[in-house]
N, C-alpha and C positions, 0 to 999 in steps of 0.2 A: 504494500500500500504506500502511496506517495505521502511524504510528510506534508503537514498542513501548517500554514502560517496565517495568523490573524493580524491584519493590518488596519489600524484605525487611528489616524493622526490629525491633529489640528495644524501643526507645523509640517508642511509638506516638502520642506527642503530635502533634496536627495532621495525622495520617495521612489521616483521612477527608476533611478539607477538601481536601487535595492530590489525593487519588484522584478525588474528584468533579470537580475542575477539569480534571484530565488527561483523564478520560473524556468529560465533558459539554461542556467548552469547547474542548478541543484535539484531540479524536478519538483519543486514545491507546488501545491495547490494553494491558492490564496482565497481567504474569506475576508470580506470587507463590507463597509457600510458608508452611506452618505457621500460626502465630498471626496473621501479617499477612494471609494469604489469608482466614482465617476471619473476621477483623474486616471486611474489605472485602465479603465475601459477606453478612455480616449487614446491610449497608446496601443490599443488592440491586444492587450494582454488578457489572458483568461482570468476571470475573477467571479466568485460566487457571492452574491449579496447576502448579508446576514439574515434578512427576512426569508429569503429562499432557502437558506441552509437550515434555519430553525423551524420553518413552516409557520412562523408567527410574525405578523406584520409589526412594523414600528407603530407605537401608539403614544398618546399624550404629547403630540407635536414633537416627537423624537426623544422625549424624556426616557422612554423605555425602548431600547433597541437590542442591546447585547446581554441584558439581564435575563438569561435563559439557561436551563439545565444543559442544553446541547453545547452551549459555549463554555459554561463554567465546569460542567462535568468533564469536558474534553481537556480543560486546562488543569484541573485539580486532581485528576486520576493519577495515582502512583502506579508506575509500570511494574514495580517489583511486588505488588500486592495482587494476588489472584482474585480476591473478592472485588477489588476495584475494576479489574479487567472484565470480570463477569457482569458487573453492573453496567459497564459501557456496552457490552454485547447485548444484554437484555433490553436496554433502552435505545439501541441503535445510535450510539454516540461514538464519534471518531475522536481519537486522541489528538490534541493540538500540540505541536512541537515548538512553535515560535510565536511569541506575542510581541508585536511592535506597536506601541501605543504612546502618544503624548496627548496632553490634556487641553480642554477648552482654555482659551487665553484670558483667564480671569485677571491676571496681573495687568495685561495690556488694557483690558476693559476698564478697570478702576483707575488707571492712570489718565484716562480721558477726562477732559474738563466737563464738569457738570453731569457726570454719569448718574443715571437714576438708580434707585434701589432695585427696581424691577429688572433693569438690564443687567446689573451686576449679579443678581441672584440667578438669572437664567444662564449665566456663563459659569455656573458651578457645575463641574463635570461629576457625574455619578457612575456611569458605566465604565468610564476610563479607569479611574482609580481602583474600581472593583476588579477589573481584568488584570491590571498591573499587580495588585497585591496578591491575587490568586496565583499568577505566574511566578511572582517572586517567592511566594511560599513554596511552590512546587518546583523550585529551580533545578532540582536534581534531574528532572525530566523535561522541563520547559525552559527555553531560553527567553528572557524578557529584555526588551530593548526600549529605552525611553527617550533617547536623544539622537537626533540626526548625526551628531559627531561620532556616534558609535558605528554607523553603517559600514564604513570602509573596513574597520577592524572585523566586523561580523562577516563580511564578504571574504576577507582574507582567511579567517578562521575556518569557514566552510570549505574554501578551496584547499586548504592544507589539512583538512579533516582534524582540526585541533579545537573542537568545542569541548574544552577541558572542564573539569569540575571547578577549578580555580576561576575560570572565566565566568562560569554560571554563578558562582558565589559573588564575584565582584559585581556583576550586573544586577544581581538580586539586591545587594546592598544599595547600589545606586538607584534602583527602582523604588525602594522604600524611602530613601532620601528624597526622591522626586515627589512622591505623594505627601510626605511629611511637610515639605516646604510649601506645597500647594495648599494643604489644609491650614498651615500657619498663616499664610497670606489671607485666606478667607476669614479665619478667626480674628486676626488683628484688624481687618477692615471693618467687620461687624462691630467689634469692640469699640472702635473709634467713632462709630455712628450712634451708639446708644450710651446712656448714662450708667455705665456698669463698670466697676473696678475688677479687672481680671484677677483671677485667683492664682494664675501662673504667669511667669514671664516666658513668652513664646517668641522666638526669633530664629530665623534661618538665614545665614549669610554664606554666600558662595566663596570658595577659596580664590583669593586674588593671586597670591603666589607664596611659594615656600621661600622663607628668608634664609640667608646663609647661616645665621645663628641669632640668638636672642640678645639680651643685654651683654652677655659674655659668651665667648666662643664655645663653652661647654654646654650651653643651653640651646635646645631646639626651638624654632619659632616659625609660625605661619601667620599670614596676613589674610583676614577674611573681610569682605565688605561688599555692599550692594553696588552694582554698576552705576557709574556716573554720579555717585553721591559722596560728598566729601572728598577725601584723598583718592578714592578709586577713580574719581573724575579728573584728576590731575594728569596733565600731559608732560611726561619727562622728555625734555628736548635733547639732553645729552648727559654724560657722566656715568659713573658706576652705578650698580644696583643699589637701591635704597636699603639701608639696614634698619633693624629694630630701633636703635638709638636715634637714627635720622628721623624716623617717623614720629617718635615721641617728642623730639625737639621741634619738628615741624608743627606738630599739634599745639605745643606750647607757644610757638611763635605766632601762629594764626589766631589763637585765642586772645593773645595780647593785642595783636594788630587790629582785630575787629572792633576794639574800643574806639577806633578813630574812623570807622567806616571802611568801605571797600569799593573800589572802582566798579561802576555799573550796578551797584546794589540798589534794589528798588527802595525808594523813599530814604535815601542816605543823606538826610539833611545835615548830619553831623560830620560828613566826610571831610577829612583833612589828609593831605599827603603825609604819610608816616612810614617809618622804617623801624624794625625791631631786630635786635641781635640777641640770639638765645645761646646759652651755654649750659648744658646739663639741665635742661627744662626750665631754667631761670632766665629772665631777661637781664642782660648785662649792659644793654644800651638801647634806649628808646628815644625817638625824637620826631618832631614834625618839621616840615619845611615848605617853602613856597614852590619847590620843584622836587622831583625824585632825587636829583643829585644832592640838594641841601639836606633832605630828610636822611639819606644814606650817610652822608659825611658827618652830620651831627650825631647820628646814632653810633657810628663807629668811634667818633671822638669821645663819646661818653666813657669808653673803656676799651681802648684798642688792644691792650694786653689780653684781656679776657676774650675779646672777639676772635682771637686766633683759634682756628679750628672749629668755629661756631656755625650757626645757622642764621641766615638773614632772610627776613620776610618783608616785603614791600607791598603796600596796598594800592599802588598805581603802576602805570606802564613804565618799565625800565627803559630809559633812553640811553643815548651814547655817553652823555656826561656821567650818568649814574654808573654805567658799566665800567667806565675808566676808573672811577673811584674804587670799584670792587676788584679791579684787575690785579692789583698789587698786594692783596692780602690773602692769606690762606684761609679759606672757608670750605665747609663741607657741602652746603646746599644753599641755593637761592630760590625763593618762591615768590611769584608775583602774578597778577592777573594776565599780564602781557609783557613780552620783550620785543622791542622794535628790531628791525633788521640790522641796524648798526650795532646795537647791544649784543645781539646774537653773534655777530661776527667777532666782536672783541672778546667775548667770554668763551667762544669756541676754542681759543688758544689753550684754555685750561681743560684738557680732555677729561680729567677725572672729576671735575666740578659738576655736581648734580644740579641741573636747572629744571625747575618745574613751573609750568603755567597752570594756575588754578583759578578758574573763572568763578564769578559770583554765583552763577546758576548752580554749580556743584555744591557750593557752600550752603545755599538756600534749600537744597533738596535733602540735606543731611538731617539725621535725627537730632532732636533737641534733648536727648537723654545723655547723661554722663554715667558710664558703666565701668565699674571696677570689680575685680575678683578678690574674694577672700577665700580662705581654705574651706572648700565645700559649698561655696555659694557666691552670689553676686550682690553688690550694692548698687542701686540705681537711683539717681537723683536728677533733678532738672539741672541743665547747664546754668552756670552763674553768668547769665547773659549780660552783654554790655548795655546796661540801663542805669542811668544816673538821674535821680529825682532830687534836685537841689531844694525842693520845697521842704524836704525832711531835714535839711541841714540847719544847724543852729550856731550862731556866733555867741560864744559863752565868755568872752574876755572883754575887758574894758576897751581895748583897741580893736577896730574892725579891719579885716583884710582889704587892701586896695584892689582895684580891678585886675591889675597885673598879678597880684598874689592869688586872687581867686582863680584866675586862669591856670596858674601853676599848681594850685591845690587840686583843682579838677584833674589836671594832667597827671599829677602824682598819684591821685586816688585811682585812676584808671590802671596805672602800672602796678600798684602794690597788691591788687587783688590777684595778680598772676605770678607773684613771687611766693615761694614756699614759706609757710608760716613757721616761726614768727617772722614777719616781713616788715622791712622799713625801706622806704624809697626817698631819696633826696633829689630835688629837681629845681631847675630855674630856667626861665624863658622856654618852657615846654621842651626841655631836654633833660634826660636823667643824668645825674652827676655821681650818684653812689647808690649801691644796692646792698642791703643786708638780708640774707636769706637763710631760713631753716635753722636758726640757732635755738638752743633750749631755753633761753630767756630773752626777753625783748631788748634789754639794755645791750646784750651781746650783738644782736642784729643792728641796733642803732650805732654802736661803735664801729662796726664794719662799714656801714653806709657812710657815716660822717668822715671816717678816716679816708675812705676812697674819694670822697668829694674834696677833702682838704680845704684849702683856702677858698675854693669856689663855693663852699657852703655859705659864705657870708652873703646875706641877702636872699638866700634860697629858702625853699619850703621843705617840710618833711611830712610824709604820710606813713601811717601805721595801720596794718590790716586789722588789728585788734586793739582793745582798750589798754591804757597804761595802768598796771596794778599799783605802781608807785610813781612818784614825780621825778625819779632819777633820769629817765630819758629826756624829759623836758629840760632839766638842768644841763645835761650834756649837750642838747641841741643849742641851748643858750651860749654855752662855751664856744661853739663852732659858728655862731652868728646867724643861726636860723631865725627867720622873722615871722613865720607862720606855720602852724601844724594842723593837720587834719587827721582825725581818728574817730572810731565809732562811738566812743563813750560807753557808759554802762557799768563802770567800775564803782565799787563802794567808796573808792578814794578819788573819784573824778575831781572833787573839790580841791584836793591837794595839787593835782596837775594844773587846774585852772588858776589856782593861787600862784603857783610857780611861774606860769605864763605872765600873769599880771605883774609880778615882781620884776620879771626880766624884759618886759615890753614885747612879748611874743603874742601874736594873735592865735586863737584856737577855734577851729570849727569842728563840731560833732555831727556825724552823718546819721547816727541812729541805726546803722547797718554795718555789720562786719563782713570781712571777706577772707576767711581762713581758706588756705589751700594746702591740703595734706598730701 
């Protein structure tokens, strides 16, 4: 008896090539339905319609086609069990050897603008997942294929007569993964449409690439992400393969940079040309400028020693002048929305330099969840989005910040939320001067930031991501000539810090909101 293949696909890429090989080279009989059967018939290939094969017509406007014992009996029967074979014989059911199925395009349907609930629901496949799961369960006897990318390998395997158990197991796993992601997509879409808190975190992300290693060479690492969303939408123009640490630093750079807007972002009223230098996920140089060149130069000037081997992110088109500024410093990566032709030519001389174009659309499509793993679980929180509401801010000292100081306080506040806590940022003229990151006490971070700023701290401002438990940081800031401080407030000793500011002639603003970053 000729082997039987069941073909029912939404994505018809490569279908005819596969069907011709199955019929002409390997002697298969094909069962099919709907548009798949119609396409096969158009190529004058022999095909039996599912309704003719089962003797039962399609009903409910096509909702029921393949849900029939002649289909599922043929798929699920174990060839090594005599009782199964006897059941097939008694019911006049033929065993099915190959199932090639992919599903209704639910993801494409819901990605359309203003898709209705009814249209989305009608694009939930029922028969397809049932056939896939049945074939995947009985993979020892039935080969299941769910992706056109598998077709050429299947043809080669049949040619060489190497339909091995390992191949069957591999395709079975991929089939269950295919239906699992399909169901996840449906579940998440419905959950987003109704006021219901999900009891489980459900997410399926395809493998983007295997990375060379993790944070250290002895750690394995993989990168998973949805196509065209966030970093998966970045276009790497040149340079070595991205590493785990590159990606972590790039994420930190982008998070900081977005505080200043991003070229071509919808409703980006706060857009300012800005550049951020990141080292080990902490900003070491941040500045705005009237041009990409000025933004880059001022960001580098903030701390050129720490910038060595770092990551640079720019929120506007990199032009020739900016590229020349970047030409003579060793950096790992540059990311920006665009690079003009002159910039590309200049930077192409540095063959190992990773250059990425990341457009606003990819950023806007990305999830607004911040996900981190702990042993045996996940922590999921909202992103600490770039939102500043100055209505919440309070001037709590006798002296009030000037307009220039308020601009610098706002600038420093944007930076400090992206520095590892305990975090202190010193800034002036919308340029960072000193960063204190991740110390076990706040005065330690302040000392690092103020020492880095040095004499430049005179007339500058200071930002703290958390409140001051004591007035020691204020007194140190006064020693270095800081004229204004911004911090969340909320300490039982706030009055001590405020009093110290008044005694030293320092202005202080409380934001009422902290920005810890662990």
